[in-house]
C-alpha positions as CSV (number, residue, x, y, z in Angstrom):
1,M,48.4,4.3,24.6
2,D,44.7,3.6,23.8
3,H,44.2,6.8,21.9
4,D,46.9,5.7,19.5
5,W,44.6,2.9,18.4
6,T,41.6,5.0,17.4
7,A,40.5,3.3,14.2
8,A,38.1,5.7,12.5
9,Q,37.2,9.3,12.2
10,V,33.8,10.6,11.2
11,T,33.5,13.9,9.4
12,N,30.2,15.7,8.8
13,S,28.2,13.1,10.6
14,G,25.0,15.1,10.3
15,G,25.5,15.7,6.6
16,Q,22.2,15.7,4.7
17,G,23.5,14.5,1.4
18,A,22.5,11.3,-0.3
19,V,26.0,9.8,-0.3
20,L,27.9,8.0,2.5
21,L,31.6,8.3,1.9
22,V,34.1,5.7,3.2
23,C,37.9,6.0,2.9
24,E,39.5,2.9,4.4
25,H,43.1,3.6,3.5
26,A,43.1,7.3,4.5
27,S,46.1,7.2,6.9
28,N,49.6,5.9,7.2
29,F,49.6,6.1,11.0
30,I,51.3,3.3,12.9
31,P,50.8,3.2,16.7
32,D,53.9,3.9,18.7
33,D,53.9,0.6,20.5
34,L,54.3,-1.2,17.1
35,N,57.7,0.4,16.6
36,A,57.0,1.4,13.0
37,L,56.4,-2.3,12.3
38,G,60.2,-2.5,11.7
39,L,59.8,-0.6,8.4
40,G,62.9,1.2,7.1
41,G,63.4,3.8,4.4
42,D,60.3,5.4,2.9
43,G,58.0,2.4,3.5
44,H,55.7,4.2,5.9
45,T,55.1,7.1,3.4
46,S,54.7,5.0,0.3
47,H,51.5,3.7,-1.3
48,A,52.1,0.5,0.5
49,A,51.1,2.2,3.8
50,W,48.1,4.2,2.6
51,D,46.2,5.5,-0.4
52,I,48.0,8.7,-1.2
53,G,45.6,11.7,-1.8
54,A,42.4,9.7,-1.1
55,L,41.6,11.4,2.2
56,D,42.0,14.9,0.7
57,V,39.6,13.9,-2.1
58,A,37.1,12.3,0.3
59,I,37.1,15.4,2.6
60,A,36.5,17.7,-0.3
61,L,33.7,15.5,-1.6
62,S,32.2,15.5,1.9
63,R,32.0,19.3,1.8
64,L,30.8,19.5,-1.8
65,L,28.0,16.9,-1.4
66,D,27.2,17.5,2.3
67,A,28.1,13.9,2.8
68,P,29.1,12.1,6.0
69,L,32.6,10.5,5.7
70,V,34.0,7.6,7.7
71,A,37.8,7.5,7.3
72,G,40.4,5.1,8.6
73,T,43.0,6.5,10.9
74,M,45.4,3.5,10.9
75,S,47.8,2.4,8.2
76,R,46.7,-0.6,6.2
77,L,50.0,-2.2,7.2
78,V,48.6,-2.5,10.8
79,Y,45.3,-3.9,9.6
80,D,43.7,-3.5,6.2
81,C,40.1,-2.5,6.9
82,N,39.1,-3.5,3.4
83,R,39.8,-7.1,4.2
84,P,38.2,-9.8,6.4
85,L,40.4,-11.6,9.0
86,S,40.4,-14.6,6.7
87,A,42.2,-12.7,4.0
88,P,46.0,-13.5,3.9
89,D,46.8,-9.9,3.2
90,C,44.7,-8.3,6.0
91,I,47.9,-7.9,7.9
92,P,50.6,-8.1,5.2
93,V,54.0,-9.5,5.7
94,R,55.1,-8.0,2.4
95,S,53.5,-5.2,0.5
96,E,54.8,-4.2,-2.9
97,I,58.6,-4.0,-2.5
98,Y,58.5,-3.6,1.3
99,H,59.0,-6.3,3.9
100,I,57.1,-5.7,7.1
101,P,59.0,-7.3,10.0
102,G,56.5,-6.4,12.6
103,N,53.9,-8.5,10.9
104,A,56.1,-11.5,10.1
105,E,55.5,-13.8,13.0
106,L,52.0,-13.0,14.3
107,G,50.1,-15.9,15.8
108,D,46.3,-16.3,15.6
109,A,45.8,-14.4,18.9
110,D,47.9,-11.4,17.6
111,R,46.0,-11.3,14.4
112,Q,42.7,-11.4,16.2
113,A,43.8,-8.6,18.5
114,R,44.6,-6.4,15.5
115,F,41.2,-7.2,14.0
116,D,39.5,-6.4,17.2
117,R,41.3,-3.1,17.6
118,V,41.2,-1.8,14.0
119,H,38.7,-3.6,11.8
120,T,35.8,-3.9,14.3
121,P,35.6,-0.3,15.5
122,F,36.1,1.0,11.9
123,H,33.3,-1.1,10.5
124,D,31.1,-0.4,13.6
125,A,31.5,3.3,12.7
126,V,30.4,2.7,9.1
127,T,27.4,0.7,10.3
128,K,26.5,3.4,12.8
129,Q,26.8,6.2,10.2
130,C,24.6,4.2,7.7
131,G,21.9,4.1,10.4
132,I,22.2,7.8,11.0
133,A,22.4,9.0,7.4
134,N,20.2,6.4,5.7
135,P,22.2,7.1,2.4
136,S,21.0,6.4,-1.1
137,I,24.5,5.3,-2.3
138,L,27.7,4.2,-0.7
139,V,30.9,5.5,-2.3
140,T,34.4,4.4,-1.2
141,I,37.4,6.4,-2.2
142,H,40.8,4.8,-3.0
143,S,43.9,5.6,-5.0
144,F,46.4,3.5,-6.9
145,A,50.0,3.8,-8.0
146,P,50.8,4.9,-11.6
147,I,53.4,2.1,-11.8
148,F,52.9,-1.4,-10.3
149,N,55.4,-4.2,-10.5
150,G,57.2,-2.2,-13.2
151,I,54.1,-1.7,-15.4
152,S,52.6,1.7,-16.2
153,R,48.9,2.0,-15.7
154,E,47.2,4.1,-18.4
155,V,43.8,4.1,-16.6
156,E,43.2,7.2,-14.5
157,L,39.8,6.5,-12.9
158,G,38.4,3.1,-12.1
159,F,34.9,2.3,-11.0
160,L,34.5,-1.0,-9.2
161,Y,31.7,-3.2,-8.0
162,H,31.4,-6.4,-6.1
163,A,28.5,-8.2,-7.8
164,A,26.0,-5.5,-8.7
165,P,27.4,-3.3,-11.5
166,A,24.7,-0.6,-11.8
167,A,26.3,2.2,-9.7
168,A,29.8,1.6,-11.2
169,Q,28.3,1.5,-14.7
170,A,26.4,4.8,-14.1
171,M,29.7,6.5,-13.0
172,L,31.6,5.1,-16.0
173,A,28.9,6.3,-18.4
174,Q,29.2,9.9,-17.0
175,E,33.0,9.8,-17.2
176,Q,33.0,8.5,-20.8
177,K,30.5,11.2,-21.7
178,R,32.6,13.9,-20.2
179,D,35.8,12.5,-21.7
180,V,38.3,14.1,-19.3
181,F,40.0,11.1,-17.7
182,R,40.8,7.7,-19.0
183,S,38.2,5.6,-17.1
184,A,37.3,1.9,-16.9
185,L,35.1,-0.6,-15.1
186,N,36.9,-2.8,-12.6
187,E,40.3,-1.3,-13.2
188,P,43.0,-1.5,-12.0
189,Y,41.5,-4.0,-9.6
190,A,38.3,-6.0,-9.4
191,A,36.3,-8.2,-7.0
192,K,38.5,-11.2,-7.8
193,D,41.4,-9.3,-6.2
194,G,39.7,-9.2,-2.9
195,V,39.3,-5.4,-2.8
196,T,35.5,-5.0,-2.6
197,Y,35.0,-6.2,1.0
198,T,33.7,-2.9,2.4
199,L,31.7,-2.1,-0.7
200,D,29.8,-5.4,-0.3
201,K,29.6,-5.5,3.5
202,H,28.0,-2.1,3.8
203,G,26.5,-1.6,0.4
204,E,25.6,-4.4,-2.0
205,A,24.9,-7.1,0.6
206,L,22.4,-4.7,2.2
207,G,20.8,-3.7,-1.1
208,L,22.4,-0.3,-1.1
209,P,23.9,0.9,-4.4
210,A,27.6,1.2,-4.1
211,V,30.7,2.1,-6.1
212,M,34.4,2.0,-5.3
213,I,36.3,4.9,-7.0
214,E,40.0,4.3,-7.7
215,I,42.0,7.4,-8.6
216,R,45.6,7.2,-10.0
217,N,47.5,8.9,-7.2
218,D,49.6,11.2,-9.4
219,L,46.4,13.0,-10.1
220,I,45.7,13.8,-6.4
221,D,49.1,13.9,-4.7
222,T,48.8,17.6,-3.8
223,A,45.9,19.4,-2.0
224,E,45.2,21.4,-5.1
225,K,44.9,18.4,-7.4
226,A,42.8,16.5,-4.9
227,Q,40.4,19.5,-4.6
228,A,40.1,19.6,-8.4
229,M,39.5,15.9,-8.6
230,A,36.8,16.1,-5.9
231,Q,35.1,18.9,-7.8
232,H,35.2,16.8,-11.0
233,L,33.8,13.7,-9.3
234,S,31.1,15.6,-7.5
235,V,29.7,16.6,-10.9
236,S,29.8,13.1,-12.2
237,L,28.2,11.7,-9.1
238,S,25.4,14.3,-9.2
239,A,24.8,13.5,-12.9
240,A,24.9,9.7,-12.4
241,F,22.4,9.3,-9.5
242,P,18.9,10.8,-9.3
243,A,19.0,11.2,-5.5
244,L,22.0,13.5,-5.8
245,R,20.4,15.5,-8.6
246,Q,17.3,16.0,-6.5
247,Q,19.5,17.1,-3.6
248,A,21.4,19.6,-5.8
249,A,18.1,21.1,-7.0
250,E,16.6,21.7,-3.5
């Protein structure tokens, strides 16, 4: 059914804050007509299918900063909205330990159809919201697994950029000053890993300061922890960017 393929949800569209929030991997939803992509076990609830806790953080930040939020409503296993159609992993055949049979033998027309039904309306929603909100900074919210390919990740917060580092550096400086979480620049991923597509498309490429925030998902895997992290990040964001400080003072 068509409503099963809704690709984006906008929260607080009329928010007056200086930030536009984007959460590409907010949902693990797979439309009924895809038959769960043939996934078995816990694949559809794992980090492979979505960024655990990211939506809860993004919604809480939207409230705290009065910021509009564009969130994906489709699992990245259907189509990864943080990838162009040319990326091999935009419709993954394998993700982490999971094989995705429903993606295994897609032809070019099938891949284009997924792109048209998921990527295009999602990014159209971001573009439209940018026009409505005229934000001072773009912030994308993601989470990452504590263990990847058997290796523990010590970093707790990562601040990523595509080619323009200023916004990510400003956030890192605040986090290092506060010394609450182990934070790093371009960790656990970086632009070379193909993860900064949305950040560049709607931010840096248009001259809009942008930062991608990666949060280790064991820190936000309950509603309470996500709310606490959002509160923490709202303070760092407000300290890092003059437009947010001015907003908070008004």
